[in-house]
C-alpha positions as CSV (number, residue, x, y, z in Angstrom):
1,K,161.2,-17.0,96.4
2,V,159.9,-13.5,96.4
3,H,160.0,-13.4,92.6
4,E,158.1,-16.6,92.4
5,E,155.4,-15.3,94.7
6,F,155.2,-12.1,92.6
7,E,154.8,-14.2,89.4
8,K,152.2,-16.2,91.1
9,A,150.2,-13.1,92.2
10,V,150.4,-11.6,88.7
11,D,149.3,-14.9,87.1
12,K,146.4,-15.2,89.5
13,F,145.3,-11.6,88.7
14,R,145.7,-12.3,84.9
15,R,143.4,-15.3,85.2
16,V,140.4,-13.7,86.6
17,P,137.3,-15.0,84.9
18,Y,136.0,-11.6,83.8
19,D,137.0,-8.6,81.7
20,I,139.0,-6.3,84.0
21,F,138.0,-3.3,81.8
22,D,134.3,-3.9,82.6
23,V,133.7,-1.0,85.1
24,K,130.5,-2.8,86.3
25,E,132.4,-5.9,87.5
26,A,132.2,-5.8,91.3
27,A,134.7,-8.7,91.8
28,F,137.5,-6.5,90.3
29,I,137.7,-4.3,93.4
30,Q,138.3,-7.3,95.7
31,D,140.7,-9.0,93.4
32,F,142.7,-5.9,92.8
33,H,142.8,-5.2,96.5
34,E,144.1,-8.7,97.2
35,F,146.7,-8.3,94.5
36,R,147.9,-4.9,95.9
37,L,148.1,-6.4,99.5
38,T,150.2,-9.3,98.1
39,I,152.6,-6.8,96.3
40,R,152.8,-4.6,99.4
41,N,153.7,-7.6,101.5
42,L,156.4,-8.6,99.0
43,D,157.8,-5.1,99.1
44,R,158.0,-5.2,102.9
45,R,159.8,-8.5,102.7
46,L,162.3,-7.1,100.1
47,G,162.8,-4.1,102.3
48,S,163.7,-6.5,105.2
49,V,166.1,-8.4,103.0
50,L,167.7,-5.1,101.9
51,A,168.0,-4.0,105.5
52,A,169.6,-7.3,106.6
53,A,172.0,-7.3,103.7
54,F,172.9,-3.7,104.3
55,H,173.7,-4.5,107.9
56,D,175.8,-7.5,106.9
57,Q,177.9,-5.4,104.5
58,D,180.7,-3.5,106.3
59,T,182.2,-1.7,103.3
60,L,181.0,1.2,101.2
61,H,181.9,-0.8,98.1
62,G,179.8,-3.8,99.3
63,R,176.8,-1.5,100.1
64,A,177.1,0.2,96.7
65,K,177.0,-3.3,95.0
66,L,174.0,-4.1,97.1
67,L,172.2,-1.0,96.0
68,D,173.1,-1.9,92.4
69,A,171.6,-5.3,92.8
70,F,168.3,-3.8,94.0
71,E,168.4,-1.1,91.2
72,G,165.1,-2.0,89.6
73,L,163.3,-2.0,92.9
74,L,164.7,1.2,94.5
75,E,161.8,3.3,93.4
76,R,159.3,1.2,95.4
77,P,158.0,3.3,98.3
78,V,158.7,0.6,101.0
79,I,162.2,0.1,99.8
80,Q,162.9,3.8,99.5
81,A,161.7,4.2,103.1
82,E,164.2,1.5,104.2
83,L,167.0,3.3,102.3
84,V,166.1,6.6,103.9
85,R,166.6,4.9,107.3
86,R,170.1,3.7,106.2
87,Q,171.1,7.0,104.5
88,K,172.9,8.4,107.5
89,V,174.9,5.2,108.0
90,L,176.0,5.3,104.3
91,I,176.9,9.0,104.4
92,A,178.9,8.5,107.7
93,Q,180.7,5.6,106.1
94,Y,181.5,7.6,103.0
95,R,182.8,10.4,105.2
96,H,185.0,8.0,107.2
97,D,186.4,6.5,104.0
98,V,187.2,10.0,102.6
99,D,188.9,11.0,105.9
100,E,190.9,7.8,105.8
101,I,192.1,8.4,102.3
102,H,192.9,12.0,103.1
103,A,195.0,11.0,106.1
104,N,196.8,8.3,104.1
105,F,197.5,10.8,101.3
106,F,199.1,13.3,103.6
107,S,201.0,10.8,105.7
108,N,202.6,9.4,102.5
109,Q,203.5,12.8,101.2
110,E,206.2,13.3,103.9
């Protein structure tokens, strides 16, 4: 659905009835502003989807796959901000997994 709304916003912006390179065109400012607001809203929604999916995943592997699925969007500022908020959880989970592997390794050595 988000992708469809993105395509719709791009298509609407492409179909403006004027030359977007005409610097004297006053309608461009309003149309571009509306386009940017739509994209920002879609970014926020994707950030919310990412946050919910991150919360639903309980393994490091699952969260890594989630980040892989969002690969092309991870550079978007809103999505980056969401990842920064989740960074401590991811690092703590990684630390826990390494500690568990370490403990298993040494318990199986004996």
